[in-house]
C-alpha positions in Angstrom: -0.2 0.2 0.1 1.1 3.7 -1.0 0.8 6.6 1.4 0.8 9.9 -0.2 2.9 12.6 1.6 1.6 15.7 2.1 3.8 18.4 -0.7 6.0 20.2 1.5 4.5 23.7 0.9 1.6 22.2 2.2 2.9 21.1 5.0 5.1 24.0 6.2 1.4 25.9 6.1 -0.1 23.4 8.1 2.6 23.8 10.6 2.3 27.5 10.6 -1.9 27.6 10.8 -2.7 24.9 12.6 -0.3 24.6 15.6 0.6 28.3 15.9 4.4 28.0 15.2 6.1 31.8 15.5 8.6 30.7 12.6 8.9 28.6 10.0 11.4 29.0 7.4 11.9 27.3 4.2 15.7 26.9 3.9 16.2 24.3 0.9 16.6 21.2 2.8 13.8 18.7 3.4 10.6 19.6 5.3 12.5 23.4 6.1 14.5 21.7 8.2 18.4 20.7 8.3 17.8 16.8 9.1 21.3 15.8 9.3 22.0 18.2 12.6 22.7 16.2 15.7 19.3 16.7 17.9 16.3 15.3 15.2 13.6 15.0 17.4 10.5 12.5 15.6 7.3 12.6 17.3 3.8 9.8 16.8 0.2 11.1 17.4 -2.6 9.3 18.0 -5.0 12.0 16.7 -3.6 13.7 14.1 -2.1 11.5 11.1 1.1 13.5 11.3 4.9 13.0 12.3 6.2 15.6 13.9 9.6 16.4 13.3 11.7 19.4 15.6 15.8 20.2 14.9 16.4 20.7 18.8 19.1 22.8 17.3 16.7 25.9 16.4 16.1 28.8 18.6 13.1 28.6 18.9 12.1 25.8 18.1 10.1 25.0 15.3 7.9 22.2 14.2 7.8 20.6 10.8 5.4 17.4 10.0 4.8 14.7 7.3 1.9 12.0 6.9 2.3 8.9 8.9 0.7 5.4 8.0 -1.8 5.7 10.1 -3.9 8.5 12.1 -3.3 6.6 15.3 0.3 5.5 16.1 2.3 5.6 18.5 6.0 4.1 19.2 8.7 6.0 17.3 12.8 5.1 16.6 15.0 6.1 14.5 18.2 3.2 13.7 21.5 4.3 12.9 22.4 0.4 11.2 19.3 0.5 8.1 18.6 4.3 8.2 15.8 3.9 8.9 12.8 5.4 10.6 10.7 2.9 12.4 6.7 3.5 13.6 3.9 0.9 15.4 1.3 2.5 13.1 -2.1 1.3 15.9 -4.4 1.9 12.9 -3.9 -1.3 10.9 -1.7 -3.0 13.7 1.4 -3.2 11.9 4.6 -2.0 11.9 6.1 0.8 9.1 9.6 1.6 7.9 10.3 5.0 6.0 13.6 5.6 4.4 16.1 8.5 3.9 14.5 10.5 6.4 17.6 12.1 6.6 18.6 13.0 3.3 17.2 16.2 1.5 15.2 14.0 -0.9 12.7 12.2 1.7 9.6 11.6 0.0 7.5 10.9 3.2 6.4 7.4 1.7 6.3 4.4 3.9 9.0 1.7 2.1 7.7 -1.4 4.4 4.9 -2.4 6.1 4.9 -5.5 8.3 2.2 -8.5 9.0 -0.3 -7.6 11.6 0.6 -9.5 14.5 -0.1 -7.5 17.6 -3.2 -5.4 18.7 -2.3 -2.1 21.0 1.1 -1.6 20.3 2.8 1.1 22.4 6.7 0.5 22.5 8.8 0.4 21.0 13.3 -0.4 20.6 15.8 -1.6 18.3 17.6 -3.9 19.9 19.9 -4.7 17.3 20.4 -2.9 14.0 18.1 -5.7 12.7 16.1 -6.6 15.6 12.9 -4.7 16.0 10.7 -5.0 19.6 7.1 -4.2 19.7 5.6 -3.7 22.8 1.5 -5.0 22.7 -0.7 -3.9 25.8 -3.6 -6.1 25.8 -5.6 -7.0 29.1 -5.9 -10.9 27.6 -2.7 -11.0 25.5 0.3 -8.8 26.5 3.1 -9.4 24.6 6.1 -8.5 22.9 6.7 -9.1 19.3 10.1 -9.6 17.9 10.7 -8.8 14.2 13.8 -8.7 11.9 14.4 -6.6 9.7 15.6 -6.5 6.2 17.0 -3.7 3.7 15.5 -5.7 0.8 12.3 -7.3 2.0 11.2 -4.9 5.2 10.0 -6.7 7.9 10.1 -10.7 9.1 7.9 -11.9 12.6 10.5 -13.8 14.7 8.6 -14.5 17.6 5.5 -13.5 19.8 6.8 -13.8 23.8 4.1 -13.5 26.2 4.1 -11.7 29.4 1.4 -11.8 33.0 1.6 -8.0 32.8 0.5 -5.2 31.1 3.1 -3.1 29.2 3.6 0.2 27.9 7.2 1.6 27.3 10.3 -0.6 26.8 14.1 -0.3 26.3 17.2 -2.4 25.4 20.5 -1.5 27.0 23.5 -4.2 26.7 21.7 -7.3 25.8 18.9 -6.4 28.6 15.2 -5.2 28.1 13.5 -3.4 30.6 9.7 -3.1 30.3 7.4 -1.0 31.7 4.7 -2.9 33.9 1.7 -0.7 33.2 -0.9 0.4 36.4 2.1 -0.1 38.3 4.8 1.5 40.1 7.3 -1.2 38.7 9.8 -1.8 36.0 10.5 -5.7 34.7 14.6 -6.3 33.9 14.7 -9.5 31.2 18.4 -10.3 30.9 18.0 -13.1 28.1 14.7 -12.3 26.6 15.8 -13.5 23.5 16.1 -17.5 24.7 12.4 -16.9 25.5 10.4 -18.9 22.9 7.8 -18.2 20.7 4.0 -18.9 22.4 6.5 -18.4 25.9 5.8 -16.3 28.6 8.8 -14.2 29.3 11.1 -15.1 32.3 11.3 -11.9 33.9 14.7 -11.6 36.2 14.1 -8.6 38.3 11.3 -6.3 39.1 12.0 -2.9 40.2 9.6 -1.0 42.3 9.6 3.1 42.5 8.4 4.6 45.7 6.4 6.9 45.6 5.4 6.4 41.6 2.0 6.1 40.3 1.4 4.6 37.2 4.9 4.3 34.9 4.7 4.8 31.3 8.0 6.5 29.3 10.9 4.6 30.2 14.7 6.0 29.1 18.3 4.2 30.0 21.6 6.6 29.0 24.5 4.9 29.5 26.4 8.1 29.0 25.2 9.5 32.7 24.3 6.6 33.7 20.5 7.6 34.1 17.3 5.7 34.2 14.2 8.1 33.7 10.7 7.0 33.9 7.4 9.0 33.7 4.8 8.7 36.1 1.1 9.8 34.5 -0.8 9.3 37.6 -4.6 9.4 36.8 -4.8 9.2 33.5 -7.7 11.8 33.4 -6.0 14.3 35.4 -3.7 16.9 33.8 -1.6 18.3 36.6 -0.6 15.4 38.4 2.0 13.6 36.3 5.7 13.1 37.1 9.3 12.5 36.0 11.7 10.2 37.9 15.3 10.8 37.3 17.3 7.4 38.9 21.3 8.5 39.0 24.2 5.7 38.6 21.7 3.1 38.0 23.8 0.8 37.0 25.3 0.4 40.7 21.5 -0.2 42.0 21.0 -3.5 43.2 18.2 -3.7 45.2 14.6 -4.3 44.1 13.1 -0.7 45.4 14.0 2.8 44.6 13.6 5.4 47.3 13.2 8.8 47.4 16.6 8.9 48.4 17.6 7.6 45.5 16.1 9.7 42.9 15.4 13.4 42.1 11.8 14.1 40.3 10.2 16.7 38.4 6.5 17.5 39.4 4.1 20.4 40.1 1.9 22.1 38.3 4.5 24.7 36.8 5.7 21.4 35.1 2.9 21.2 32.8 3.1 17.2 33.2 -0.4 15.6 33.4 -0.2 12.5 31.6 3.7 12.6 30.6 4.0 9.1 27.9 7.2 9.0 26.5 10.8 10.7 27.3 14.1 11.2 25.6 17.2 12.2 27.0 19.7 14.2 25.1 23.6 14.3 27.2 25.3 16.0 25.3 22.9 19.0 26.0 21.5 17.8 28.9 18.1 18.0 28.1 15.0 15.8 28.7 12.0 15.7 26.1 9.1 14.3 27.3 5.3 13.6 25.4 2.9 15.0 27.6 -0.5 13.4 26.3 -3.3 15.2 28.3 -2.2 19.1 28.4 -3.5 21.1 26.3 -4.4 18.0 23.6 -0.7 17.1 23.5 2.6 18.7 23.8 6.5 18.4 24.1 8.2 19.6 26.9 11.6 19.7 27.7 13.7 20.1 30.7 17.3 20.3 32.1 18.8 17.2 33.4 19.1 19.2 37.1 15.8 19.9 37.5 14.1 18.9 40.9 10.7 19.9 41.9 7.8 22.2 40.6 9.7 23.9 37.6 8.7 25.4 34.3 9.6 23.8 30.8 12.5 24.9 28.8 10.5 24.9 25.9 6.6 23.5 25.1 5.5 22.6 21.7 1.9 21.8 21.0 1.5 18.6 18.9 -2.5 16.9 19.2 -2.4 13.4 20.3 1.4 13.0 21.2 2.3 9.8 22.1 5.5 8.5 21.2 8.7 10.3 20.9 12.6 9.9 19.4 15.9 11.8 19.7 18.2 11.2 17.0 22.1 11.9 17.9 24.6 11.6 15.8 
């Protein structure tokens, strides 16, 4: 199936008129921004049918968009190995890839589409250049679905590994898969995920509970600064009770309960955090980027790494339905 992109001119007009941006300059690069710069932020939406793009080096920040494969999308990630942008298309319950998104001649078309092997897909992670995992959050069928990706033939489903808990965000680092235990204050740690057989229930080596967290969704681990970063959506219907938990020196943590002595927390009315569903981290600039789903219909918020307590965001950008984000760092 082909998905036809918006024209470049129309996309720029849409970004200016719909999202009320202060500036929309066409500098002869794809979508009006230089996507080869370090710090390209990609954002999914579960309502707008658009992929949002922000060059985080711009001042002020400017939102650009192109047409997504589906109106309802979630997990999004760029992989350097195959040089593709991958996205969970929840409208059709498939994975899609976009090729050459960092090139000037990117036309917005979908390159490959997977078979439909999940429903209610949420988190997405590239475990290796050609191994992609989708988190499926379904009350009667939570699962982690593994695909291989080939540059010439696209996606091939490898296996489905069930979980006995609800899922949301997932993170993979150094052979370990970290998974959000949705509807809880915990994350699950799987040291040998790939050893699980197709159709088996995943072996969880360890659960880590975060004291004071209500309901976690977003997860990011940064090995350079040794930070484990989690978001708390609190009550999903309340737009001012969200939070970010930053666990420092995470690799040294060996316990099962993270207490307030082990983390710093960003929360409060000034933060605009109500339902933060995803997070990423720029370790060069030491900035967090957050997908805030509930406040004002959807916003990207950014915070300094050393922020603590009831602090205002560094930047805000409206992006209706924002459901996931990923920062590409060259």
